[in-house]
C-alpha positions in Angstrom: -95.2 -74.4 43.8 -92.3 -73.7 41.4 -91.8 -75.5 38.0 -88.1 -75.6 38.7 -88.4 -79.5 38.4 -91.2 -79.9 36.5 -91.8 -83.6 35.2 -90.0 -84.6 38.0 -91.2 -87.4 40.0 -91.1 -88.4 43.8 -87.6 -90.5 44.3 -89.7 -94.3 45.8 -88.0 -97.3 46.7 -88.0 -99.8 44.1 -85.6 -102.4 44.7 -81.7 -103.7 43.6 -83.5 -104.8 40.1 -85.3 -101.8 39.1 -83.3 -99.4 36.2 -85.0 -96.4 37.2 -82.5 -93.8 37.7 -84.5 -91.4 39.8 -85.4 -94.5 42.4 -83.8 -95.3 45.5 -82.6 -99.5 44.6 -80.8 -99.6 48.4 -82.1 -97.1 50.0 -85.4 -98.1 51.6 -86.0 -95.7 54.9 -88.1 -97.9 56.9 -85.9 -101.3 56.4 -85.1 -102.6 60.0 -81.1 -102.8 60.2 -80.0 -104.1 63.6 -83.8 -103.7 64.8 -83.7 -99.7 63.8 -85.0 -97.9 60.5 -82.3 -97.9 58.1 -83.7 -93.5 57.7 -82.9 -93.3 61.5 -79.4 -94.7 61.2 -78.4 -92.7 58.2 -80.7 -89.0 59.3 -79.7 -88.1 55.5 -80.0 -84.0 54.8 -79.4 -82.1 52.1 -77.0 -79.2 52.0 -78.5 -76.1 51.2 -75.1 -74.2 50.2 -74.0 -76.9 47.4 -77.3 -77.8 46.3 -79.2 -73.8 46.0 -76.1 -71.5 46.4 -73.1 -72.7 44.5 -73.1 -71.3 40.9 -70.9 -73.8 39.3 -67.9 -71.9 39.2 -64.3 -73.1 39.3 -60.9 -71.1 39.7 -60.7 -70.8 36.2 -64.2 -70.0 35.1 -67.4 -68.7 36.7 -71.0 -69.3 37.0 -72.3 -72.4 35.2 -75.7 -72.9 36.5 -78.9 -71.4 35.2 -81.1 -70.5 38.4 -84.0 -68.8 38.7 -82.8 -67.2 42.2 -79.7 -65.7 41.0 -79.4 -62.0 41.1 -83.0 -61.7 42.5 -81.5 -60.4 46.1 -84.0 -61.4 48.8 -86.5 -62.0 46.8 -84.7 -64.4 45.3 -83.8 -66.4 48.1 -88.0 -66.4 48.6 -87.9 -68.4 45.2 -84.9 -70.8 46.4 -86.2 -71.3 50.0 -89.4 -72.6 47.6 -87.2 -74.6 45.2 -85.4 -76.0 48.2 -88.4 -77.4 49.9 -89.9 -78.8 46.3 -86.3 -81.2 46.5 -87.0 -81.9 50.2 -90.4 -83.3 49.4 -88.9 -85.5 46.0 -86.0 -87.1 47.6 -88.4 -87.4 50.7 -85.1 -86.2 52.9 -85.7 -86.1 56.4 -83.0 -83.4 57.4 -81.4 -80.3 55.7 -78.8 -77.9 56.4 -77.7 -74.8 56.1 -75.5 -71.2 56.5 -76.8 -67.9 57.1 -74.9 -66.6 54.0 -76.5 -69.5 52.1 -80.2 -68.6 52.7 -80.7 -64.6 52.4 -78.3 -62.0 50.9 -76.1 -59.8 53.4 -77.0 -56.7 54.4 -75.0 -53.6 54.7 -74.6 -54.2 58.9 -75.2 -56.9 60.9 -79.0 -56.1 61.5 -80.1 -55.8 58.6 -78.4 -59.0 57.6 -80.1 -60.4 60.7 -83.6 -58.7 59.1 -83.2 -60.5 55.9 -81.8 -64.0 57.3 -85.3 -64.1 59.7 -87.3 -62.7 56.6 -86.2 -65.9 55.0 -86.2 -68.8 58.4 -89.9 -67.4 58.6 -90.8 -69.0 55.3 -88.6 -71.7 56.7 -90.7 -72.4 59.6 -93.7 -72.3 57.8 -92.8 -74.3 55.0 -91.8 -76.9 58.2 -94.8 -76.8 59.4 -96.5 -79.2 56.4 -92.8 -80.7 55.6 -91.5 -83.5 57.4 -88.1 -82.7 56.7 -86.4 -81.0 59.6 -83.2 -79.3 60.6 -80.3 -81.5 61.1 -77.3 -78.7 62.0 -77.2 -74.7 61.2 -74.1 -72.9 61.3 -72.7 -69.6 60.8 -70.3 -68.9 57.6 -67.3 -66.9 58.6 -65.0 -67.2 56.2 -66.5 -65.6 52.6 -66.2 -62.0 53.6 -63.6 -60.3 53.3 -63.8 -58.8 57.0 -62.6 -62.7 57.9 -59.6 -62.7 55.4 -57.7 -62.6 58.8 -60.2 -65.4 60.4 -63.5 -64.7 62.9 -62.7 -66.1 66.7 -58.6 -66.2 65.4 -58.8 -62.7 63.8 -56.2 -59.9 65.5 -58.8 -57.4 65.1 -61.5 -57.7 68.2 -64.1 -55.6 66.6 -64.2 -58.6 63.9 -64.6 -61.1 67.0 -67.4 -59.4 68.1 -69.0 -59.0 64.6 -68.6 -62.9 64.4 -69.9 -63.3 67.6 -73.4 -61.3 66.9 -73.5 -63.6 63.8 -73.0 -67.1 65.6 -75.8 -66.1 67.9 -78.6 -64.8 66.0 -77.7 -68.1 63.8 -77.7 -70.5 67.3 -81.1 -69.1 68.3 -82.5 -69.2 64.6 -81.2 -72.9 64.8 -82.7 -73.1 68.2 -86.3 -71.9 67.2 -86.3 -74.2 63.9 -85.0 -77.4 66.2 -82.1 -78.1 64.8 -80.5 -80.9 66.4 -77.0 -79.8 66.2 -75.1 -76.4 65.9 -72.0 -76.5 63.3 -68.7 -73.8 63.7 -66.3 -75.1 61.4 -63.3 -72.9 61.0 -62.3 -71.9 57.5 -60.3 -69.3 58.4 -59.5 -69.9 62.2 -55.6 -70.9 61.5 -52.7 -68.8 59.4 -50.9 -68.2 56.1 -47.6 -67.5 57.7 -46.0 -67.4 61.2 -44.7 -64.1 60.3 -47.7 -61.9 61.7 -49.1 -64.9 63.8 -49.5 -65.6 67.7 -51.0 -69.1 67.5 -51.2 -69.3 71.8 -52.8 -65.8 71.5 -55.5 -67.1 69.0 -56.0 -70.4 70.0 -56.8 -68.7 73.4 -59.6 -66.5 71.4 -60.8 -69.5 69.6 -61.7 -71.1 73.3 -62.9 -68.2 74.3 -65.5 -67.8 71.4 -66.3 -71.4 71.7 -67.0 -70.7 75.3 -69.4 -67.7 74.5 -71.2 -70.0 71.9 -71.3 -73.0 75.0 -72.8 -70.5 77.4 -75.5 -69.1 75.2 -76.7 -72.5 74.0 -77.5 -73.4 77.7 -79.0 -69.6 78.1 -81.4 -70.2 75.7 -82.4 -74.0 76.2 -80.4 -75.3 73.5 -80.8 -79.1 73.8 -78.9 -80.1 70.5 -75.4 -80.7 70.2 -72.6 -78.3 69.4 -70.1 -79.6 66.8 -66.4 -78.5 65.8 -65.8 -79.4 62.3 -61.9 -80.5 61.6 -60.1 -79.7 58.3 -56.5 -79.5 57.9 -56.2 -76.8 55.2 -57.8 -74.5 52.2 -58.7 -72.0 52.8 -56.3 -71.0 55.0 -52.2 -73.1 55.0 -52.8 -74.1 58.5 -55.6 -74.8 60.2 -56.3 -75.0 63.9 -58.8 -78.1 63.9 -56.9 -79.7 62.0 -58.3 -83.3 62.4 -60.2 -85.3 65.2 -57.4 -85.6 67.9 -56.2 -82.1 67.2 -59.9 -80.9 68.4 -59.8 -83.3 71.1 -56.5 -81.4 72.5 -57.4 -78.2 72.1 -61.1 -78.9 73.8 -59.7 -81.2 76.5 -56.5 -77.6 77.0 -59.2 -75.4 77.8 -62.4 -77.9 79.7 -64.7 -77.8 76.9 -64.4 -81.2 75.8 -67.6 -82.4 77.8 -69.3 -79.9 76.3 -68.6 -80.0 72.2 -68.2 -83.3 69.7 -67.2 -83.4 66.2 -68.7 -83.1 63.2 -66.5 -85.3 60.5 -66.6 -85.0 56.6 -64.4 -87.7 54.0 -63.0 -84.7 52.7 -61.0 -83.4 55.3 -59.6 -86.3 56.5 -58.8 -87.4 53.3 -56.8 -83.8 53.0 -55.5 -84.5 56.7 -53.9 -88.1 55.8 -56.4 -89.8 57.2 -59.1 -92.3 56.0 -63.0 -91.6 57.3 -63.0 -94.8 59.5 -59.8 -93.7 61.1 -61.5 -90.2 61.9 -64.7 -91.8 63.0 -62.8 -94.4 65.2 -60.5 -91.7 66.6 -63.5 -89.8 67.7 -65.9 -92.8 68.7 -62.9 -93.7 71.3 -63.1 -90.2 72.5 -66.3 -90.2 73.4 -66.7 -86.8 70.6 -68.5 -88.4 67.8 -71.8 -86.1 66.8 -72.0 -86.1 63.1 -70.5 -86.7 59.4 -70.7 -85.5 56.2 -70.9 -87.3 53.1 -68.4 -86.6 50.2 -65.7 -87.5 48.5 -62.5 -86.2 47.4 -61.2 -87.0 43.9 -57.9 -88.6 44.4 -55.9 -87.2 41.7 -56.3 -83.5 43.0 -55.3 -81.8 45.9 -58.0 -80.3 47.2 -61.5 -80.5 48.9 -63.4 -81.4 45.5 -66.9 -82.5 47.4 -68.0 -85.0 45.3 -71.4 -87.5 46.2 -70.0 -90.7 47.8 -69.8 -94.0 45.2 -68.0 -96.9 46.9 -70.0 -98.9 49.0 -67.2 -101.0 50.9 -65.7 -97.5 52.0 -68.7 -96.8 53.3 -69.1 -100.1 55.0 -65.7 -99.6 56.9 -67.0 -95.9 58.3 -70.3 -97.5 59.2 -68.6 -100.3 61.2 -66.7 -97.8 62.9 -69.9 -95.8 63.5 -72.0 -98.4 64.7 -69.4 -100.3 67.1 -69.2 -96.0 68.5 -73.3 -96.7 69.3 -74.9 -94.8 65.8 -75.2 -90.8 65.5 -77.5 -90.2 68.0 -78.7 -86.5 67.0 -76.1 -86.5 64.2 -76.5 -87.8 60.8 -75.0 -88.2 56.9 -75.0 -84.1 55.9 -74.6 -84.6 52.0 -71.6 -82.3 51.8 -71.5 -82.5 47.8 -72.0 -81.0 45.0 -73.0 -81.8 41.7 -70.3 -81.2 38.7 -70.0 -78.1 37.2 -71.3 -79.6 33.9 -74.1 -81.2 35.5 -76.5 -78.0 34.8 -79.7 -79.7 35.3 -82.1 -79.4 37.6 -82.6 -83.5 37.3 -78.6 -83.6 38.1 -79.3 -82.6 41.8 -81.5 -85.5 41.8 -79.4 -88.1 40.7 -76.4 -87.4 42.9 -78.3 -87.6 46.2 -80.1 -90.6 44.7 -76.6 -92.5 44.3 -75.1 -91.3 47.3 -78.0 -92.1 49.2 -77.8 -95.4 48.1 -74.2 -95.7 48.4 -74.8 -95.0 52.3 -77.5 -97.4 52.3 -75.2 -100.5 51.0 -72.4 -99.1 53.5 -74.9 -99.8 56.4 -76.4 -102.8 55.8 -72.5 -104.1 54.7 -71.4 -103.2 57.9 -74.7 -104.4 60.2 -73.7 -108.3 58.4 -70.0 -107.9 59.4 -71.5 -107.3 62.9 -73.9 -109.8 63.1 -71.4 -112.6 61.7 -69.4 -112.0 64.6 -66.3 -113.0 62.1 -64.9 -109.8 61.7 -64.7 -109.1 65.9 -63.7 -112.5 66.6 -60.6 -111.7 64.4 -59.8 -109.0 66.7 -60.4 -110.3 69.6 -57.9 -113.2 68.9 -55.4 -110.7 68.4 -55.8 -108.6 71.7 -57.1 -111.5 73.6 -53.3 -112.1 75.6 -54.6 -108.7 77.2 -57.0 -110.4 79.2 -54.5 -113.0 80.6 -53.5 -111.8 84.5 -50.1 -110.6 84.0 -51.0 -108.3 81.0 -53.9 -107.0 82.2 -52.1 -106.2 85.8 -49.9 -104.0 83.6 -52.6 -101.9 82.1 -54.4 -101.2 85.2 -51.3 -99.9 86.3 -50.4 -102.6 89.1 -46.9 -103.1 88.0 -44.1 -100.9 88.0 -41.4 -100.5 85.3 -39.0 -102.6 87.1 -41.6 -104.8 88.2 -42.7 -105.8 84.5 -39.0 -106.3 83.6 -38.2 -108.9 86.6 -41.5 -110.9 85.3 -40.1 -110.8 81.8 -37.1 -112.4 83.0 -38.2 -114.6 85.6 -40.4 -116.1 83.2 -38.0 -116.2 80.5 -40.6 -114.5 78.5 -39.2 -114.2 74.5 -42.9 -113.2 72.4 -42.7 -114.5 68.6 -44.5 -112.4 66.2 -48.0 -113.2 64.7 -49.4 -112.6 61.4 -51.8 -109.5 61.1 -53.7 -111.4 58.8 -54.5 -108.1 56.7 -55.2 -109.7 53.0 -57.6 -111.8 55.0 -59.3 -109.1 57.0 -59.6 -107.0 53.6 -60.7 -110.4 51.6 -63.7 -110.6 54.8 -65.2 -107.4 54.3 -65.5 -107.8 51.1 -67.7 -110.6 51.6 -70.2 -108.2 53.0 -70.1 -105.8 50.8 
C-alpha cells in the first residue's frame, strides 16, 4: 500500500439524500434495472492514461500534477500500478483499460519496450488475483512516438507498419492473458494533414491489411473478446479515416471485415464529427456493430476533445435508451475516457470525477429503463411509422412493387398524403419526465 490516497475511505452507495461528496448517490451496483444488475448494464472502467499518466499539461503550459511516480522510470511505473489498484479498490471499480505506453516506459527497442511492459503487466496479473477489478480492454499507443507522426498502419514507410504490428501483437497477447473482454484500435494518426503527400486508397488498403493481421492473430491465440475500432474525425490529424461510425462500417464492409470488428464510441468524438452521442449509438446498433463506449463530454465552447467527466443525466438517458434498445453492451462497457482538470491537483479530485460520472450514468440508465418500461415513448414512434404495416406499404419495402407499379398505385387510388406533426416538443417534454 502507498499513502497517495491517505485518509480517503472506500466509496459506498448512500442514496440520493446523502451529502457525502465521496459517496454514490445513484450508482448502486446491485440494484436491478430491467431485471439486470446496474453494474452489469454499465460495466464501468477506469482509464489508466487520463487517471495516472496525464500530467495536467496543455499547449500553453506543462505539468501541474505532482505524482510520486513521475520521472522514476520503471520503478515509478511500479508505484503507479500500486496506486492504480488502490483507486480501483476505493471506487469498487469492476474494470480498467490501458495503453501499453501508459503503464511502462518505452525502451530503446521494441524488445526492450516489451520487457518493460511485461514487468508491469505481470504486476497487474498478480494484483488481479486479489482484486475484483478486471480488464475491459487493452490497446497499443500508435500515435505518441515521433515514428508515428505519419501514421502507423497507414504510414508510407513499411518499417513503421511492421514496428506497429509488433507492438500490437504484444498488447493483444497481454490483453488476452489478462482476460480482457475487448481489444481497441484507435487510429489517432491514421489519416492525413494534406493530400499533397497522401495516397488515400493505398493508405486505406494498408489499414485494412493491418486490421486483417490483427483479426488473424486474435483467432490464432484464442482471444474470445471483441475487436473494436474507435471512430474520431480529426485531432491530432486534420482528417482521420475512422471519421464516424458510418465511415468505419463502410470501410469494414469494403474490405469484408464487418463481421469481425465492432466500434467503441466516444461521446467527445461523436461531437467532433458533428453528431450527438445517441446518433452514433443508434447507427452502430442498427448496423449490429455496437461494441463498447467511452464516457466523457466536450466543452461546448471549445473546438477540441476536452475529455471531461459526464455530467448531463438527460443526455445519458437518450444514450442508454439506444444502448438498451440495441440489446445492451454485452462484452463492452463504459470506459471513463475522462480526466480531471489541470487545476484539480489533489488525489481526492480523482475520486470526485469518477463518483460524479458514475452517478450520472446511473441516472441515465434508470431514466432510459423507465422510458422503455412505460412504453409511451416507443408507442409514439410506433404510431409515426404505423403506415408501413399496411399491405401496400409493406409490399414496397419488401421489393414486391416496381417504381412503375408504385406510381400506378398512387394514381389509381388517388393517394394524396397530408403532413403530420413530428411532435418534437411533446417528445422532448416526455423524455424530461423520466430524467
